[in-house]
C-alpha positions, 0 to 999 in steps of 0.5 A: 349874632356873633359876639363883637370883638372888643376893640379896647379904649375908644375916643369919639371926638369933635373937631372944629366943624361943629358950628356947621351943625348949629343950632342942632349942635349948640347944646350937644356934641355933633356925635349926639345927633340922631341919624337912622335909629340912633345917635352917631355916637351909638352907631360908632360904639355898636360897630367898634364895641369898646371896653371903655368909651371916652368923649372929647367935645367943646369944653362948655359941654363937658358937664352934659356930654355922655349924659343924655336925658332919658338914656343910659349907657356906660360910664364915660370919661369926658375930655380926659384920657387914660394912660394907654393905647387909644383908638380915636374916631371923628364923631362926624364919620359916616360909614355903612355895613362893615366899613368901620370894622375894616377901618379899625382892624387895618389901622396900625398903632402910631398911625393917623388917617385924615381927609383933607387935613381933618383927622378921621381915625387914629390909633395912638400910644399914650404919649401921642394920644395925650399930644393929640388931645391937646391938638384937638382942644385948641378948637374946643376950648372956651376961648376958641368958642368965644372967639367964634361967637364973637365973629358971628356978631354983625353978620345978622344971618341976612347976608353972606358975611365977610369973605372966607378962605377958599376950600383949597386954602382951608385944606392947605392950612389944615394939612400943614398943621396936622402934618406938623403935629404928626411929625413932632409926635412921631405919628405916621399920616395916611389919607382917606376918601371916606365920608365925613358929615359936614353940614346939618342938611346931610343928616337928612339926606343920609337918613334913609340909608342909615335906617336901612343899614341899621335894620340889617344889623338887627337879628330879630324880624317880625313882631314880638309876642308881647305886642298887639296888632289889632284886626285890620292892620295891613302889613306890606312886605312883612319880612322887612318890618320889625315890631318891638315889645309892648307895641300897639298897632291899631285897626286900619293902620298900614305898614308899607315896607315895599320901599324899605324897612320899618322898625317900631321900637318897644312901647310905641303906639300906632293909633288907628288909620295911620300909614307908615312908609319905609324906610322908617323908624319909630322910637321907644314909647312914641305915639303916632296919632290916628290918621297920621301919614309918616313918609319914607326916610323918617326917623322919630326918636323916643317918647315923641307925639307925632301926627299929621304928615311927616316925610324924609325928616328926623324928629329927635326924642321928647318932641311933640308934633301931634296935630295936622300939618306938614313937616318935610325934609326937616330936622327937629331937635328934642323938647320942641313943640310944633303947634296945630296946623303948622307947616313947612315948605321944602321946595321952592316954587322955581325948583331952585337950590335952597339957601339957608342960615349956617354958622353965622351966615346964609349959605348955598346948600346945593339942595332942592329939598330942605325944610325946617331946622329946629334946635332943642327947646324951640316952640312953633305956634299954631298955624305957622308957615315956615319957608324952605330952609328955615332955621329956628334956634335953640329956645326960640319961639315963632309966632307970626301971621305971615311967613317968619324970617328964615332965621330965628336966632336962639333965645328969641321970640319972633312975634310980628313985627319984631324980634324980642330977646327971650328972658333967660329965667323964662326960658329956664322955667319953660324947659324945666316944666316940659322936662318934668312932664316927661319925668326927666330931671332938669339938672344943675348941669343943664341949667348951667349949660342954658346960662352959658349958651345964653351968654354966648348967644348974646355975645354973637348979637343973637346970630346963633 
């Protein structure tokens, strides 16, 4: 592979659409969400190859941004800029193949490209960059976040909430504000039709394409010599299968890449009689339990334990779904445990479009297939049946005999027949134990983030 051109200082930033990814983005910037074989941040960094990385995110995330448990990376600045030219890229930007490289090469200094008033990419000198940081921080400050959570209170997730401005009205407001800033800062403005991820369900829909795109950027093919493929393993379309170092694939396993590539990262273990269909990604150190069926469009992060049937889903790192049960068209965060026999529905009986909780209210998703959205540290009890488009919040606990509500707020226990507030000290202790079991430190910064999130969730009336 050719050496990538150094693109100087890169700043990946959040904008005011971060609530559309709650609860997945409640405790992390949107650009830290997994998509394909890596996070959105990692996808952008790979393409741009910066000499230095800067992250701009919500103020309350500043202590943990760029410090993902179990991952290492370059030292980064968070919410501050050096006095030099900076390339800014929106952390919701989704590109394929060489689109981003072309974008970066073509943009001139002193230029900002937007989509419907939302900044997408900009190359700015030091003065304009400092001004742009101030423009972004208006939506990311603690005061702005508290106003947002306060606005959730009373909506209850069971209704559509108060009327919102129309899409055209929102675009007009955003374009006016952006162009006023650009005029004051002497920045040229251009428009683009490129794709920005806007809602969490789009992550699921784009995942198979992202796996394929990531596969094409990996020069290695086949199996690393340090890996062990036991007798009786069946590889279908072997040229589209990558098996990393120290991987074990046990007897009776079928890796079927006829529908797309399969990537198994270093140290993963595939137990006997498993079936994996591509496009699929199995992360570093993950164990796929014996007899599992992993369907196409699935990404599983680092150090997970996964069994049963999984299809067209994203499972973030350090999560357990070890037992029988179905998970489909779902996004499950990190540090989640899904008990034995638990299943989700991802298709309505009438084949209608699915409505789901999003940013304080129930919204139309436009999707016929949508399963479970589970925030980090959620716990799903054994034999739980989750309905189509169900959302389980950060640090939520679900334990019901029948179908639980489609929205279980963060820091709550859904135990029939009532919703119970999850005491913060107990939530902290459980999270610390789970992270310690995986040799990950429950740092003071993470503890402080839990306390902040708990306060914000109470401010929302537990509608977040």
